TIDREN-740205 format. One line per 4 residues: their letters; for each residue x, y, z of N, C-alpha, C. Coordinates in steps of 0.2 Angstrom, whole numbers. Example, Ala and Ser with C-alpha at 12.3 -4.5 7.8 and 13.67 -1.06 7.14 Angstrom:
# residues 2
AS = 66,-28,39,62,-22,39,66,-16,39; 64,-11,35,68,-5,36,64,0,39 $
This chain:
# residues 245
XXXX = 399,734,489,404,729,491,409,728,486; 415,727,488,421,726,483,420,719,480; 423,718,474,423,712,470,425,706,475; 431,707,478,434,702,481,430,700,488 $
XXXX = 428,705,491,423,704,497,417,700,495; 414,702,489,408,698,486,410,691,485; 416,690,482,418,683,480,418,679,486; 422,682,492,422,678,498,416,677,501 $
XXXX = 411,681,501,404,681,504,401,675,500; 401,675,493,398,670,489,401,663,491; 407,662,492,410,656,493,408,654,500; 407,659,505,405,657,512,398,655,512 $
XXXX = 394,658,508,387,656,507,386,649,504; 390,648,499,390,641,496,392,636,501; 397,637,505,399,632,510,394,631,515; 391,636,517,385,636,522,379,631,519 $
XXXX = 378,632,512,373,628,509,374,621,509; 381,619,507,383,612,507,383,609,514; 385,613,519,385,611,526,378,609,528; 373,614,526,366,613,529,363,607,526 $
XXXX = 365,604,520,362,598,517,364,592,521; 369,592,525,371,585,528,368,583,534; 366,577,534,364,574,541,369,568,541; 368,564,546,374,559,547,375,555,541 $
XXXX = 382,553,541,384,548,535,387,542,538; 386,537,535,389,530,537,393,528,531; 399,527,532,403,524,526,405,517,527; 404,513,522,405,506,522,410,505,516 $
XXXX = 414,499,517,419,498,512,424,493,515; 426,488,511,431,483,513,438,486,514; 442,482,518,449,485,519,452,486,512; 455,492,511,458,493,504,453,497,500 $
XXXX = 447,498,502,442,501,497,443,509,497; 447,512,501,448,519,501,444,523,506; 441,520,511,436,523,515,440,529,519; 446,528,521,449,533,525,450,539,521 $
XXXX = 452,539,515,453,544,510,447,548,509; 442,544,507,436,547,506,432,551,512; 433,548,518,430,550,524,433,557,525; 440,558,524,443,565,525,440,570,521 $
XXXX = 439,568,515,437,573,510,430,575,511; 426,570,513,419,572,515,419,576,521; 423,575,526,424,579,532,426,586,530; 430,587,525,432,594,523,427,597,520 $
XXXX = 423,594,515,418,597,511,412,599,515; 410,595,520,404,597,524,405,599,531; 411,600,533,413,603,540,410,599,545; 410,592,544,408,587,549,413,583,552 $
XXXX = 413,580,558,419,576,560,419,569,558; 425,566,557,425,559,555,426,555,562; 422,550,563,422,547,569,424,539,568; 429,536,571,430,529,570,430,526,577 $
XXXX = 429,520,578,429,517,584,436,516,587; 441,515,582,447,515,585,450,521,588; 448,527,584,450,533,587,447,535,594; 441,533,594,437,535,601,439,530,607 $
XXXX = 441,524,605,444,520,610,450,522,612; 455,524,608,462,526,610,461,532,614; 456,537,612,456,543,615,453,542,622; 448,538,623,445,537,630,451,533,635 $
XXXX = 455,529,632,460,526,636,465,531,638; 467,535,633,473,540,634,470,545,639; 464,547,639,461,552,644,460,549,651; 459,542,651,458,539,657,450,540,659 $
XXXX = 446,540,654,439,541,656,436,535,659; 430,535,662,427,529,665,427,523,660; 424,525,654,424,520,648,430,518,646; 435,523,646,442,521,644,445,516,649 $
XXXX = 444,517,655,447,512,661,444,505,660; 437,505,659,434,499,658,437,495,651; 437,499,646,440,496,640,447,493,641; 451,497,644,458,495,645,459,489,649 $
XXXX = 454,488,654,454,482,658,454,475,653; 449,476,648,448,470,644,454,470,639; 457,476,637,463,475,632,469,473,636; 470,474,642,476,472,646,476,464,647 $
XXXX = 469,461,647,469,454,647,469,451,640; 470,455,635,470,452,628,463,450,626; 458,453,629,451,452,627,448,457,622; 443,456,618,440,461,614,436,465,619 $
XXXX = 435,471,617,431,476,621,424,475,619; 420,473,624,413,471,623,409,476,619; 404,474,615,400,478,610,397,484,614; 394,482,620,390,487,623,395,493,625 $
XXXX = 401,492,627,405,497,629,408,501,623; 408,498,617,410,502,611,404,506,610; 398,504,610,392,508,609,392,514,613; 393,513,620,393,518,625,398,524,623 $
XXXX = 404,522,620,409,527,618,406,531,612; 403,527,607,400,530,601,395,535,603; 390,533,608,385,538,610,388,544,613; 393,543,617,396,549,621,399,553,616 $
XXXX = 402,551,610,405,555,605,400,559,601; 395,555,600,390,559,595,386,564,599; 386,564,606,383,569,609,387,576,610; 393,576,607,397,581,608,395,587,603 $
XXXX = 397,593,604,394,598,600,396,599,593; 402,596,591,405,596,585,401,592,580; 396,587,583,392,583,579,385,586,577; 384,592,579,378,596,579,375,596,571 $
XXXX = 380,597,567,378,598,560,379,591,556; 380,586,559,381,580,556,388,576,558; 389,570,555,395,567,556,396,561,551; 402,559,551,403,553,546,406,548,551 $
XXXX = 403,542,551,405,536,554,409,531,550; 415,530,552,420,526,548,421,520,552; 419,514,550,420,508,553,415,506,559; 410,509,559,404,508,564,398,510,560 $
XXXX = 392,506,560,392,500,563,395,494,559; 397,489,562,400,483,559,395,477,558; 390,477,562,385,472,563,378,475,562; 373,471,561,366,473,561,364,475,568 $
XXXX = 366,471,573,364,473,580,367,480,581; 373,482,579,375,489,580,371,494,577; 369,492,570,365,497,566,358,498,570; 355,493,572,349,494,576,350,498,582 $
XXXX = 355,497,586,357,501,591,357,508,589; 361,510,584,362,516,582,356,520,580; 352,516,576,345,519,574,341,521,580; 341,517,585,337,519,591,340,524,594 $
XXXX = 346,525,595,350,531,598,348,537,595; 348,537,588,347,543,584,340,545,585; 336,540,585,328,541,585,327,544,592; 329,542,597,328,544,604,330,550,606 $
XXXX = 337,552,603,340,558,606,341,564,601; 341,562,594,343,567,589,338,569,584; 334,564,581,329,566,576,324,572,578; 324,577,574,319,582,576,323,587,580 $
XXXX = 328,586,582,333,591,586,339,593,582; 343,588,581,349,590,577,348,588,570; 345,582,568,344,579,561,337,578,560; 336,579,553,329,578,551,328,571,548 $
XXXX = 333,568,546,333,561,543,338,556,546; 337,550,544,341,545,546,348,546,542; 353,542,544,360,543,541,359,540,534; 363,543,529,364,541,523,370,536,523 $
XXXX = 369,530,520,374,525,520,377,524,513; 384,526,513,388,525,507,392,519,507; 391,514,502,395,508,502,400,509,496; 407,509,497,412,510,492,413,503,490 $
XXXX = 411,501,484,412,494,481,419,494,477; 423,489,478,429,487,475,429,480,474; 431,477,468,431,470,466,437,467,471; 435,461,472,440,457,476,447,457,473 $
XXXX = 448,456,467,455,456,464,458,462,465; 454,468,464,457,474,465,459,476,472; 455,473,476,457,474,483,464,470,485; 464,464,482,470,461,484,476,464,481 $
XXXX = 476,467,475,481,471,472,483,477,476; 478,481,479,480,486,483,483,484,489; 481,479,493,484,477,499,490,473,499; 490,468,494,496,464,494,502,468,490 $
XXXX = 500,473,486,506,477,483,509,483,488; 506,483,494,509,488,498,516,486,501; 520,491,501,527,491,503,528,497,508; 532,495,513,534,501,518,541,502,519 $
XXXX = 543,508,520,550,509,522,551,509,529; 555,504,532,556,503,539,559,509,542; 562,514,539,566,519,542,561,526,542; 558,528,537,554,534,537,547,533,537 $
XXXX = 545,526,536,538,525,536,534,526,530; 537,529,525,533,530,519,530,524,516; 524,524,513,521,518,510,520,519,503; 522,513,499,522,513,492,517,507,490 $
XXXX = 515,507,484,512,501,481,515,499,474; 517,493,474,521,491,468,516,492,461; 510,492,462,506,492,456,503,499,454; 502,503,459,499,510,458,504,516,460 $
XXXX = 508,515,465,513,520,467,520,517,469; 523,514,463,529,511,465,535,516,466; 540,514,470,546,518,470,550,519,464; 554,524,464,558,525,457,563,519,456 $
XXXX = 565,516,461,570,510,460,566,504,464; 566,499,461,562,493,464,564,491,471; 559,491,476,561,488,483,565,493,486; 566,500,484,570,504,488,566,511,489 $
XXXX = 567,514,495,563,520,497,566,526,493; 562,530,490,564,536,486,567,541,491; 565,541,497,568,546,502,574,545,505; 575,538,508,582,537,511,585,531,509 $
XXXX = 583,528,503,586,522,500,586,516,504; 582,515,509,581,509,513,577,504,509; 579,498,511,575,492,507,568,492,510; 563,492,505,556,491,507,554,485,510 $
XXXX = 549,484,514,547,478,517,540,477,516; 538,471,517,531,469,516,529,467,523; 524,470,526,521,468,533,518,461,533; 518,458,538,515,451,539,508,452,537 $
XXXX = 505,457,540,497,458,538,496,459,531; 501,461,527,499,462,520,501,456,516; 502,450,519,503,444,515,496,442,512; 496,438,506,490,437,503,485,432,507 $
XXXX = 488,428,511,484,423,515,481,427,520; 484,432,524,481,436,529,475,440,526; 477,444,520,472,448,517,466,444,515; 467,439,512,461,435,509,456,433,515 $
XXXX = 459,431,521,455,430,526,451,436,529; 455,442,529,452,448,531,446,450,527; 447,449,520,442,451,516,435,446,516; 437,440,517,431,435,518,428,436,525 $
XXXX = 431,438,530,428,440,536,424,446,536; 427,451,532,423,457,531,416,456,527; 417,451,522,411,450,518,406,446,522; 408,441,527,403,438,531,399,442,535 $
XXXX = 403,447,538,401,451,543,396,457,540; 398,460,535,395,466,532,389,465,527; 389,459,524,384,458,519,377,459,523; 376,456,529,369,457,532,368,464,533 $
XXXX = 373,468,535,372,475,536,370,479,530; 374,477,525,372,480,518,364,479,516; 363,473,518,356,471,516,351,474,521; 353,475,527,349,479,532,347,486,529 $
XXXX = 352,490,527,352,496,525,348,497,518; 349,492,514,346,492,507,339,491,508; 336,487,512,329,486,513,326,492,516; 330,497,519,327,503,522,327,508,516 $
XXXX = 330,507,511,331,512,505,336,517,507; 341,516,511,346,521,513,353,520,510; 354,514,507,360,512,504,361,516,497; 367,519,497,370,522,491,376,518,489 $
XXXX = 377,515,483,382,512,481,387,516,477; 394,516,478,398,520,474,404,515,472; 405,516,465,410,511,462,417,514,464; 421,510,468,427,512,470,433,510,466 $
XXXX = 432,507,460,437,505,456,440,511,451; 436,517,452,437,522,447,443,526,450; 445,532,447,450,536,449,448,539,456; 452,541,461,450,543,467,445,550,467 $
XXXX = 447,554,462,442,560,462,435,559,459; 435,553,455,428,551,453,424,548,458; 428,544,462,425,541,468,422,546,473; 426,551,474,424,557,478,418,560,475 $
XXXX = 418,562,469,412,565,466,406,561,467; 406,554,466,400,550,467,398,550,474; 403,550,479,401,550,486,398,556,488; 400,562,485,397,568,487,389,568,484 $
XXXX = 389,566,478,382,565,475,377,561,479; 380,555,481,376,550,485,374,553,492; 378,557,495,377,560,501,371,565,500; 372,570,495,368,575,494,361,573,491 $
XXXX = 361,567,488,355,565,485,351,561,491; 355,558,495,352,554,501,349,559,506; 352,565,507,349,570,511,343,574,509; 342,573,502,336,577,500,330,572,499 $
X = 331,566,501,325,561,501,320,563,507 $
């Protein structure tokens, strides 16, 4: 075998070994903790799909599925989509073939009731067939003040949509887009008052969920105040350690 071919084969084998280690992953973290960024990196490393309730809700509505039509009726009335309907969409998504090797859930479950429902679904349909173990739960921890800086420091270009942060990724000229020179704006949702309420609501809702997974010995904590690549390395270790238990 030629050296280049051997190198390619070795990389392919390594990728297969990494992929084989993964069972489901649940990613927790407050708004601004960096869940979206880390979820995409986990997805790329392990070859598993990232699943969010927002994405599957929009997909069902756009495709006009039975579940999507039911959800749209609630949305058109300005009402929240019922919990059971969201769970039905999640179940439908997890049954698809691309989840055979695992998946990463971003933004679900949000409550202990949803976590209990998910555990029962996986036990009834998937354990011993697709997955050998329950999901690994990774919680990205970021301090309250740091979350405020990340979220309140966000500025957006109204023309091209590029996003900046006055603390960590500022434009070259204050309040001005590097690309087209437009004046940057602060979204209403990024005001300190709105963000503070969102963080308090997340804490109220999620603390019982964190305790639920901690009691089961499935929770892995990752320090999110580090550099992004360090957060990623810790998340990978947490996932691979959790899958080896």
